[in-house]
LUMPA-549868 format. One record per residue (C-alpha): x, y, z. Coordinates in Angstrom, 2 decimals. Each point is the difference from the previous one (the first is absolute). Example, Ala and Ser with C-alpha at 12.3 -4.5 7.8 and 13.67 -1.06 7.14 Angstrom:
// LUMPA-549868
+---------+---------+---------+
|      px |      py |      pz |
+---------+---------+---------+
|   12.30 |   -4.50 |    7.80 |
|    1.37 |    3.44 |   -0.66 |
+---------+---------+---------+
// end
This chain:
// LUMPA-549868
+---------+---------+---------+
|      px |      py |      pz |
+---------+---------+---------+
|  -68.76 |  -34.71 |   45.38 |
|   -0.07 |   -3.43 |   -1.45 |
|    1.54 |   -0.18 |   -3.84 |
|   -3.60 |   -0.53 |   -1.25 |
|   -1.34 |    2.97 |    1.49 |
|    3.33 |    2.24 |   -1.42 |
|   -0.86 |   -1.32 |   -3.30 |
|   -3.48 |    0.84 |    0.05 |
|    1.23 |    3.23 |    1.25 |
|    2.27 |    0.59 |   -3.08 |
|   -2.44 |   -1.76 |   -2.30 |
|   -2.59 |    2.30 |    1.37 |
|    2.48 |    2.95 |   -0.52 |
|    0.75 |   -1.13 |   -3.77 |
|   -4.01 |   -0.10 |   -1.00 |
|   -0.04 |    3.75 |    0.32 |
|    2.71 |    0.73 |   -1.65 |
|    0.25 |    1.62 |   -3.30 |
|    2.73 |   -2.15 |   -1.24 |
|   -0.71 |   -2.61 |   -2.59 |
|    3.04 |   -1.79 |    1.08 |
|   -0.30 |   -3.64 |    1.90 |
|    1.28 |    0.64 |    3.35 |
|    3.31 |   -1.65 |    0.79 |
|   -0.04 |   -1.25 |    3.44 |
|    3.31 |   -1.14 |   -0.24 |
|    1.22 |    4.05 |    0.48 |
|   -2.59 |    0.75 |    2.56 |
|    1.28 |   -2.20 |    1.96 |
|    3.64 |    1.03 |   -0.78 |
|   -0.72 |    3.41 |    0.66 |
|   -1.45 |   -0.70 |    3.13 |
|    1.99 |   -2.49 |    1.80 |
|    3.10 |    1.00 |   -1.04 |
|    1.25 |   -2.99 |   -1.83 |
|   -0.24 |   -1.81 |    2.97 |
|   -0.10 |   -3.56 |   -0.40 |
|   -1.49 |   -0.99 |    3.12 |
|   -0.65 |    1.51 |    3.76 |
|    2.98 |   -0.20 |    2.62 |
|   -2.73 |   -0.87 |    2.64 |
|    2.86 |    0.54 |    2.69 |
|    1.32 |    3.09 |   -1.32 |
|   -3.26 |    1.69 |   -0.40 |
|   -1.22 |   -1.11 |    3.39 |
|    2.97 |    1.24 |    1.82 |
|   -0.32 |    3.50 |   -1.87 |
|   -3.61 |    0.12 |    1.19 |
|    0.64 |   -1.03 |    3.66 |
|    3.12 |    2.74 |    0.20 |
|   -2.73 |    2.81 |   -1.06 |
|   -2.24 |   -1.26 |    2.89 |
|    2.55 |   -0.27 |    2.40 |
|    1.16 |    4.12 |   -0.21 |
|   -1.35 |    0.47 |    3.40 |
|    1.71 |   -2.33 |    0.93 |
|    3.01 |    1.65 |   -1.19 |
|   -0.94 |    3.42 |    1.83 |
|   -0.50 |   -1.89 |    3.61 |
|    3.88 |   -1.57 |   -0.70 |
|    1.19 |    3.14 |   -0.72 |
|   -1.41 |    1.38 |    3.43 |
|    1.76 |   -3.03 |    1.55 |
|    3.24 |    0.71 |   -1.67 |
|   -0.76 |    3.46 |    1.48 |
|   -0.51 |   -1.51 |    3.36 |
|    3.30 |   -1.85 |   -0.18 |
|    2.07 |    2.71 |   -0.61 |
|   -1.70 |    2.55 |    2.91 |
|    0.39 |   -3.21 |    2.53 |
|    3.73 |   -0.52 |   -1.05 |
|    0.59 |    3.48 |    0.36 |
|   -2.01 |    0.08 |    2.91 |
|    1.74 |   -2.36 |    1.68 |
|    3.67 |    1.01 |   -0.78 |
|   -1.45 |    3.27 |    1.54 |
|   -0.76 |   -1.37 |    3.05 |
|    3.62 |   -1.84 |    0.23 |
|    1.67 |    2.93 |   -0.36 |
|   -2.16 |    1.81 |    2.85 |
|    0.21 |   -3.08 |    2.11 |
|    3.82 |    0.34 |   -0.23 |
|    0.07 |    3.83 |    1.18 |
|   -2.57 |   -1.27 |    2.81 |
|    2.69 |   -2.65 |    1.30 |
|    3.15 |    2.69 |   -0.63 |
|   -2.71 |    2.37 |    2.41 |
|   -0.25 |   -3.05 |    2.26 |
|    3.56 |   -0.35 |    0.33 |
|    0.51 |    3.46 |    0.68 |
|   -2.53 |   -0.01 |    3.30 |
|    0.93 |   -3.23 |    1.67 |
|    2.09 |    0.41 |    3.35 |
|    2.68 |   -2.50 |   -1.33 |
|    0.17 |    1.28 |   -3.64 |
|    2.56 |    1.73 |   -1.57 |
|   -0.51 |    3.43 |    2.22 |
|    0.88 |   -2.13 |    3.16 |
|    3.20 |   -1.47 |   -1.72 |
|    3.23 |    0.89 |    1.78 |
|    3.72 |   -0.29 |   -0.59 |
|    2.31 |    0.26 |    2.50 |
|    3.73 |    1.35 |   -0.61 |
|    2.99 |   -0.23 |    2.14 |
|    3.09 |    2.23 |    0.28 |
|    1.98 |   -2.84 |    0.76 |
|    1.08 |   -3.81 |   -0.72 |
|   -0.71 |   -1.73 |    3.32 |
|   -4.04 |    0.19 |   -0.36 |
|   -2.50 |   -0.20 |   -2.89 |
|   -3.19 |    0.08 |    0.65 |
|   -3.61 |   -0.73 |   -1.34 |
|   -3.32 |    1.74 |    1.10 |
|   -3.75 |   -1.17 |   -0.32 |
|   -3.02 |    1.99 |   -1.75 |
|   -1.00 |    2.63 |    2.12 |
|    3.19 |    0.54 |    2.12 |
|    0.44 |    3.03 |    1.62 |
|    2.53 |    2.12 |   -1.60 |
|    3.18 |    1.46 |    1.81 |
|    3.44 |   -0.31 |    0.78 |
|    2.02 |   -2.55 |    2.40 |
|    3.32 |   -0.05 |    1.20 |
|    1.26 |   -3.94 |    0.33 |
|    3.58 |   -1.05 |    1.16 |
|    0.72 |   -3.54 |   -0.10 |
|    2.28 |   -1.05 |    2.63 |
|    0.25 |   -3.75 |   -0.82 |
|   -1.84 |   -2.55 |   -2.38 |
|   -1.98 |   -3.13 |    1.37 |
|    1.69 |   -3.23 |   -0.35 |
|   -0.72 |   -3.77 |   -0.63 |
|    1.85 |   -2.42 |    2.59 |
|    2.10 |   -2.62 |   -1.31 |
|    2.39 |   -2.79 |    0.97 |
|    2.22 |   -2.83 |   -2.16 |
|    1.43 |   -3.32 |    0.88 |
|    3.72 |   -0.72 |   -0.08 |
|    1.42 |   -1.38 |   -3.08 |
|   -0.58 |   -3.44 |   -1.32 |
|    1.73 |   -1.71 |   -3.19 |
|   -3.66 |   -0.24 |   -1.59 |
|   -3.48 |    0.01 |    0.43 |
|   -0.57 |   -3.87 |   -0.12 |
|    2.89 |   -0.22 |    2.51 |
|   -0.86 |   -2.07 |    3.12 |
|    0.09 |    2.22 |    3.16 |
|    1.51 |   -0.69 |    3.25 |
|   -2.14 |   -0.53 |    2.90 |
|   -1.35 |    3.00 |    1.58 |
|   -2.67 |    2.20 |    0.66 |
|   -1.35 |    3.58 |   -0.14 |
|   -2.56 |    1.92 |    1.45 |
|   -2.02 |    2.88 |   -2.42 |
|   -1.77 |    2.57 |    2.65 |
|   -2.06 |    2.72 |   -1.42 |
|   -0.63 |    3.65 |    1.79 |
|   -3.34 |   -1.26 |    0.92 |
|    0.90 |   -2.91 |    1.70 |
|   -0.49 |   -2.86 |   -2.18 |
|    2.83 |   -2.33 |   -0.29 |
|    1.07 |   -3.34 |   -1.54 |
|    2.85 |   -2.37 |    0.56 |
|    1.26 |   -2.00 |   -3.18 |
|    2.48 |   -3.07 |    0.05 |
|    2.54 |   -0.23 |   -2.37 |
|    2.07 |   -3.53 |   -1.45 |
|   -3.06 |   -1.73 |    1.68 |
|   -1.21 |   -1.75 |   -2.87 |
|   -3.25 |    1.34 |   -0.42 |
|   -0.74 |    3.87 |   -0.71 |
|    4.31 |    1.15 |    0.36 |
|    1.59 |   -2.21 |   -2.34 |
|    1.23 |    2.30 |   -2.44 |
|   -0.49 |    4.31 |   -0.51 |
|   -3.10 |   -0.84 |   -2.37 |
|   -1.59 |   -2.02 |    2.47 |
|    0.61 |    2.45 |    3.09 |
|   -1.53 |    3.05 |   -2.73 |
|   -2.85 |   -1.73 |   -0.34 |
|   -0.39 |   -0.96 |    3.92 |
|    0.37 |    3.21 |    0.88 |
|   -2.84 |    1.74 |   -2.38 |
|   -2.34 |   -2.80 |    0.91 |
|    0.12 |    1.30 |    3.49 |
|   -2.11 |    3.22 |   -0.92 |
|    2.40 |    2.28 |    2.15 |
|   -0.02 |    3.08 |   -2.07 |
|    3.21 |   -0.64 |   -1.58 |
|    0.92 |   -1.71 |   -3.21 |
|    3.12 |   -1.97 |   -0.39 |
|    1.98 |   -0.78 |   -3.34 |
|    3.07 |   -1.73 |   -0.79 |
|    2.89 |    2.76 |   -1.33 |
|    2.88 |   -2.14 |   -2.21 |
|    2.87 |    2.16 |   -1.36 |
|    3.88 |   -0.90 |   -0.81 |
|    0.79 |   -0.62 |    3.49 |
|   -3.20 |   -2.76 |    1.04 |
|   -3.33 |    0.57 |    1.15 |
|   -1.76 |    1.45 |    2.90 |
|   -3.57 |    0.50 |    1.62 |
|   -1.35 |    3.42 |   -0.26 |
|   -3.11 |    0.75 |    2.26 |
|   -1.39 |    3.52 |   -0.31 |
|   -3.30 |    1.22 |    1.80 |
|   -2.99 |    0.80 |   -2.25 |
|   -0.41 |    3.18 |    1.35 |
|    1.95 |    3.42 |    0.69 |
|    0.44 |    1.30 |    2.99 |
|    0.63 |   -0.87 |    3.79 |
|   -2.93 |   -1.69 |    0.58 |
|    0.62 |   -2.57 |   -2.49 |
|    3.90 |   -0.91 |    1.10 |
|    0.44 |   -3.17 |    1.01 |
|    3.19 |   -1.84 |    1.76 |
|    1.91 |   -3.07 |   -0.53 |
|    1.56 |   -1.93 |    2.74 |
|    2.55 |   -2.50 |   -1.41 |
|    1.47 |   -3.02 |    1.28 |
|    3.05 |   -1.76 |   -0.08 |
|    1.15 |   -1.47 |   -3.47 |
|   -2.41 |    2.61 |   -2.12 |
|   -0.06 |    3.62 |    0.72 |
|   -1.43 |    3.28 |   -1.00 |
|    0.83 |    3.70 |   -1.11 |
|   -2.37 |    2.88 |    0.05 |
|    0.07 |    1.77 |   -2.84 |
|   -2.43 |    2.79 |    0.89 |
|   -1.80 |    1.34 |    2.93 |
|   -3.99 |    0.61 |   -0.74 |
|   -0.47 |    3.63 |    0.78 |
|   -2.28 |    2.49 |   -0.67 |
|    0.27 |    3.05 |   -1.73 |
|    0.75 |    3.47 |    1.59 |
|   -1.14 |    3.25 |   -1.15 |
|   -1.30 |    3.21 |    0.97 |
|   -3.12 |    1.68 |   -2.16 |
|   -0.60 |    3.41 |    0.81 |
|    1.99 |   -0.41 |    3.29 |
|   -1.61 |   -2.93 |    1.52 |
|    2.02 |   -3.12 |    0.15 |
|   -1.32 |   -3.19 |   -1.66 |
|    0.46 |   -3.56 |   -0.38 |
|   -0.92 |   -2.15 |   -2.55 |
|    0.37 |   -4.05 |   -0.02 |
|    0.43 |    0.71 |   -4.03 |
|    1.30 |    2.67 |   -2.33 |
|   -3.38 |    0.63 |   -1.48 |
|   -1.43 |    2.09 |    2.42 |
|   -3.64 |    0.76 |   -0.05 |
|   -2.42 |    1.76 |    2.54 |
|    2.70 |    2.37 |    1.20 |
|   -1.36 |    3.26 |   -2.18 |
|   -3.56 |   -1.03 |   -0.85 |
|   -0.49 |   -0.96 |   -3.75 |
|    3.88 |   -0.24 |   -0.75 |
|    1.92 |   -3.50 |   -0.19 |
|    3.65 |    1.00 |    0.20 |
|    2.54 |   -2.45 |   -0.98 |
|    3.58 |    0.41 |    1.53 |
|    3.05 |   -0.11 |   -2.61 |
|    2.66 |    0.85 |    2.50 |
|    1.25 |    1.81 |    2.98 |
|    2.57 |    2.74 |   -0.28 |
|   -1.81 |    1.14 |    3.59 |
|   -0.80 |    3.65 |   -2.31 |
|   -3.09 |    1.80 |   -0.22 |
|   -2.08 |   -0.44 |   -3.12 |
|   -2.98 |    2.11 |   -0.92 |
|   -3.37 |   -1.72 |   -1.45 |
|   -2.31 |    1.41 |   -1.87 |
|   -3.36 |   -1.06 |   -0.18 |
|   -1.85 |    1.75 |   -3.17 |
|   -3.12 |   -0.34 |   -2.65 |
|    1.05 |   -2.12 |   -2.70 |
|    0.10 |    2.84 |   -2.70 |
|    0.61 |   -2.55 |   -2.62 |
|   -3.20 |   -2.25 |    0.52 |
|   -2.04 |    3.13 |    0.31 |
|    1.23 |    1.33 |   -3.37 |
|   -0.38 |   -3.30 |   -1.43 |
|   -4.29 |   -0.27 |    1.00 |
|   -0.36 |    3.69 |   -0.74 |
|    1.40 |   -0.86 |   -3.70 |
|   -1.89 |   -2.99 |   -0.50 |
|   -3.08 |    2.25 |    1.08 |
|    0.32 |    2.08 |   -2.81 |
|    1.36 |   -2.36 |   -2.47 |
|   -3.23 |   -2.03 |    0.71 |
|   -2.25 |    2.94 |    0.55 |
|    1.39 |    1.49 |   -3.67 |
|   -0.93 |   -3.58 |   -1.52 |
|   -3.42 |    0.65 |    1.13 |
|   -0.50 |    3.62 |   -1.41 |
|    1.35 |   -1.35 |   -3.25 |
|   -2.40 |   -2.63 |   -0.45 |
|   -2.98 |    2.84 |    1.21 |
|    1.35 |    2.27 |   -2.90 |
|    0.01 |   -2.65 |   -2.42 |
|   -4.03 |   -0.50 |    0.44 |
|   -0.23 |    3.73 |   -0.82 |
|    2.41 |    0.35 |   -2.91 |
|   -1.52 |   -0.02 |   -3.57 |
|    1.61 |   -2.07 |   -2.94 |
|    0.36 |    1.43 |   -3.16 |
|   -3.57 |   -0.72 |   -0.48 |
|   -1.27 |    1.91 |    2.58 |
|   -1.01 |   -3.05 |    2.10 |
|    0.58 |    0.30 |    3.78 |
|    1.15 |   -3.56 |    1.97 |
|   -2.40 |   -2.47 |    0.97 |
|   -0.56 |    1.44 |    3.11 |
|   -0.20 |    3.79 |   -0.74 |
|   -3.70 |    0.42 |    1.02 |
|    0.14 |   -2.40 |    2.89 |
|   -0.82 |    1.92 |    3.37 |
|    2.21 |   -2.53 |    2.01 |
|    3.32 |    1.77 |   -1.95 |
|   -1.47 |    3.45 |   -0.13 |
|   -0.42 |   -0.34 |    3.70 |
|    3.37 |   -1.76 |    0.40 |
|    2.04 |    2.77 |   -1.39 |
|   -1.56 |    2.74 |    1.67 |
|    0.79 |   -1.87 |    3.50 |
|    3.91 |   -0.43 |   -1.37 |
|   -0.19 |    4.16 |   -0.64 |
|   -1.57 |    0.46 |    3.46 |
|    1.92 |   -2.46 |    1.93 |
|    3.25 |    2.24 |   -0.66 |
|   -1.51 |    3.22 |    1.39 |
|    0.36 |   -2.01 |    3.65 |
|    1.77 |    2.43 |    2.68 |
|    1.69 |   -1.45 |    3.41 |
|   -0.16 |    2.07 |    3.73 |
|    3.88 |   -0.09 |    1.20 |
|    1.10 |   -2.63 |    2.07 |
|   -0.53 |    0.00 |    3.72 |
|    3.49 |    1.77 |    1.26 |
|    1.59 |    0.78 |   -3.54 |
|    1.59 |    3.40 |   -0.70 |
|   -0.78 |   -0.52 |   -3.83 |
|   -2.66 |   -2.07 |   -1.96 |
|   -0.55 |   -1.75 |   -2.85 |
|   -3.57 |    1.26 |   -1.17 |
|   -0.28 |   -1.65 |   -3.73 |
|    1.01 |   -1.68 |   -2.77 |
|    2.08 |    3.13 |   -1.24 |
|    1.99 |    0.12 |    3.33 |
|    1.33 |   -3.43 |   -1.14 |
|    0.99 |    1.15 |   -3.32 |
|   -3.12 |   -1.58 |   -1.89 |
|   -1.33 |    1.81 |   -2.35 |
|   -3.23 |   -0.34 |   -2.53 |
|    0.89 |    0.13 |   -3.83 |
|   -2.60 |    1.27 |   -2.56 |
|   -1.24 |   -3.35 |   -0.78 |
|   -0.56 |   -0.82 |    3.85 |
|    3.24 |   -1.95 |    1.10 |
|    2.20 |    0.68 |    2.19 |
|    3.58 |    0.53 |    0.21 |
|    2.83 |   -0.11 |    2.69 |
|    2.54 |    2.38 |    0.39 |
|    2.58 |   -2.32 |    1.73 |
|    2.01 |    2.74 |    2.21 |
|   -3.22 |    1.50 |    1.00 |
|   -1.27 |   -3.81 |    1.95 |
|    3.79 |   -0.74 |    0.78 |
|    0.16 |    3.32 |    2.13 |
|   -3.24 |   -0.42 |    1.57 |
|    0.57 |   -3.84 |    0.67 |
|    2.92 |    0.78 |    2.14 |
|   -0.52 |    3.36 |    1.12 |
|   -3.61 |   -0.86 |    1.43 |
|   -0.89 |   -3.61 |   -0.37 |
|   -2.58 |    1.03 |    2.81 |
|   -1.97 |    1.97 |   -2.24 |
|    0.18 |   -2.69 |   -2.79 |
|   -1.24 |   -2.38 |    2.04 |
|   -2.86 |    2.45 |    1.40 |
|   -0.98 |    0.61 |   -3.45 |
|   -0.54 |   -3.61 |   -1.29 |
|   -1.40 |   -1.43 |    3.35 |
|   -1.19 |    3.03 |    2.13 |
|   -0.10 |    0.08 |    3.73 |
|   -1.68 |   -3.44 |    0.02 |
|    0.23 |   -1.04 |   -3.36 |
|   -2.93 |    2.48 |   -1.42 |
|    2.45 |    1.51 |   -2.09 |
|    0.49 |    0.53 |   -4.33 |
|    0.20 |   -3.83 |   -0.43 |
|   -3.16 |   -0.54 |    2.23 |
|   -2.08 |    2.67 |   -1.72 |
|    1.18 |   -0.94 |   -3.40 |
|   -0.75 |   -3.80 |    0.84 |
|   -3.28 |    0.48 |    0.89 |
|   -1.02 |    1.70 |   -2.68 |
|    1.65 |   -2.64 |   -2.61 |
|   -1.57 |   -2.71 |    2.20 |
|   -3.81 |    1.42 |   -1.12 |
|    1.58 |   -1.61 |   -3.66 |
|    1.66 |   -2.81 |    1.27 |
|   -2.30 |   -1.40 |    2.28 |
|   -0.35 |   -3.52 |   -0.85 |
|   -3.96 |   -0.24 |    0.90 |
|   -1.37 |    3.39 |   -0.46 |
|    3.08 |    2.00 |   -1.81 |
|   -0.37 |    2.08 |   -3.64 |
|    1.75 |   -2.32 |   -1.71 |
|   -1.63 |   -3.25 |    1.41 |
|   -3.26 |    1.24 |   -0.73 |
|    0.48 |    1.39 |   -3.81 |
|    1.70 |   -3.11 |   -0.47 |
|   -3.03 |   -1.91 |    1.19 |
|   -2.03 |    2.37 |   -2.61 |
|    2.02 |   -1.06 |   -2.55 |
|   -0.10 |   -3.57 |    0.18 |
|   -3.72 |   -0.03 |    0.87 |
|   -0.42 |    1.81 |   -3.70 |
|    2.23 |   -2.51 |   -1.40 |
|   -1.85 |   -2.84 |    1.14 |
|   -3.26 |    1.76 |   -0.79 |
|    0.92 |    0.61 |   -3.53 |
|    1.55 |   -4.04 |    0.05 |
|   -3.49 |   -1.46 |    0.82 |
|   -1.30 |    2.62 |   -2.90 |
|    2.33 |   -1.42 |   -2.47 |
|   -0.93 |   -3.72 |    1.06 |
|   -4.00 |    0.62 |   -0.24 |
|    0.33 |    1.31 |   -3.24 |
|    1.93 |   -2.58 |   -1.09 |
|   -2.40 |   -2.63 |    1.91 |
|   -3.10 |    1.76 |   -1.16 |
|    0.37 |    1.33 |   -3.28 |
|    3.19 |   -1.29 |   -1.94 |
|   -0.29 |   -3.40 |    0.18 |
|   -3.58 |    0.46 |   -1.06 |
|    0.95 |    1.98 |   -2.98 |
|    3.27 |   -2.32 |   -0.98 |
|   -2.90 |   -2.90 |   -0.17 |
|   -2.45 |    2.22 |   -1.93 |
|    2.74 |    1.75 |   -2.14 |
|    1.55 |   -3.58 |   -1.08 |
|   -3.25 |   -1.23 |   -1.14 |
|   -1.20 |    2.58 |   -1.93 |
|    3.79 |    0.23 |   -1.87 |
|    0.03 |   -3.84 |   -0.14 |
|   -3.67 |   -0.02 |   -1.64 |
|    1.20 |    2.94 |   -2.14 |
|    2.80 |   -1.95 |   -1.16 |
|   -1.85 |   -3.06 |   -0.87 |
|   -2.45 |    2.06 |   -1.72 |
|    3.32 |    1.67 |   -2.00 |
|    0.90 |   -3.57 |   -1.11 |
|   -3.44 |   -0.30 |   -1.25 |
|    0.02 |    2.94 |   -2.41 |
|    2.01 |   -1.45 |   -2.98 |
|   -2.52 |   -2.79 |   -0.41 |
|   -3.15 |    2.56 |    0.31 |
|    2.10 |    2.40 |   -2.40 |
|    0.03 |   -2.90 |   -2.65 |
|   -3.54 |   -0.52 |    0.34 |
|   -1.13 |    3.30 |   -0.04 |
|    2.24 |    1.02 |   -3.13 |
|   -1.42 |   -3.32 |   -1.57 |
|   -3.59 |    1.44 |    0.50 |
|    0.61 |    3.57 |   -1.24 |
|    1.71 |   -1.74 |   -3.29 |
|    3.54 |    0.96 |    0.74 |
|    1.68 |   -2.75 |   -0.84 |
|    3.77 |    1.37 |   -0.19 |
|   -0.39 |    1.10 |   -3.40 |
|   -0.80 |    3.99 |    0.54 |
|   -2.83 |    1.54 |    0.11 |
|   -3.03 |   -0.05 |   -2.77 |
|   -1.35 |    2.82 |   -1.30 |
+---------+---------+---------+
// end
């Protein structure tokens, strides 16, 4: 309304008044404007726009809710994936359940076993260790002393040979030169100069132990070699079978087992290959820990706060279904392993029980007993006869949630993202098609009102003069 229209309204109102006092326009303006000398256009427009944006605040609140849902769902998805990975580890032929330890009753031999190696005991007698052939030359005053004129031949067990000359002014001037020449010959030996308080010698050592890598040195006059050690094979018996090995690391004699020969006391020792209970225990306890983390996150969604509000996913069907799936998976029962007199048919047989809140507890004594006394039963429970046991059953269930293409988590998160995108588009459209226009219209309107307000004092004086009010009070 323009200032003139406002004043016309006030004057019309005063005409019908029974009061005989002149109209005081200043007091009326003071009452209606709150003593405001001017309109703050920016503040007024901002207040109006804030009111107009009420739908946006509702949409933004919805986006916050969606963000909380997405964050909680992603956290639960990650926890579910951890449990799925634990189950996969317990359902592989080279995983913890297939790990083996080897213990020895003596000190002559230690051993390791590959995953899945058949459990059992073996007797071993080490008669002699494998040795590495080596020769050394006569003593010289130093590594750089001139050598006498001579020659020698190195011949390998395979028949390869080479003759070297000394004191010739070429490769055999001194021990350092001679070592370099031998190494360059690629005879399967390594030459080095050994210096001590008495002088220097050249040492030649086969690159491998055993008879096949042995070599000989035939010396000429003036520069001689002495054999330090002959290259020989290790000699041992395994379960009564004689075995010869070029190395003190023996592989292949027992399937999946690597023997490390440490001594040769020629006494019988017993090797025991068994399931690695520690690795299996660690894997099972990791599964329980990750399962409890997942259950805790799920439980949080259905726990009301002081205001009675559940978690962001309290009504999400994916989480409701997951909670049910986790409970049902624990009811799995296995059939006895083939040839086993005892069985591990369920989690209780492993000392794993469920608490009131759905989490699991492990009785270490019961678990350790099962791992030591019935490792085949434990393996059968998790792996079944063909990787179709508890781990596979539970893992298949979880895959319906974690599958990256069609899993429930994926589809749920995609739905949340789509809703969030729709809200963002709605907000952007509202800003572009309504708020921007309102800002222009309101700015113009309030600016006009401000101009009219600034003109009122002058118009007021004119009206007061017309009414006969000259600032000296009212007339009778």
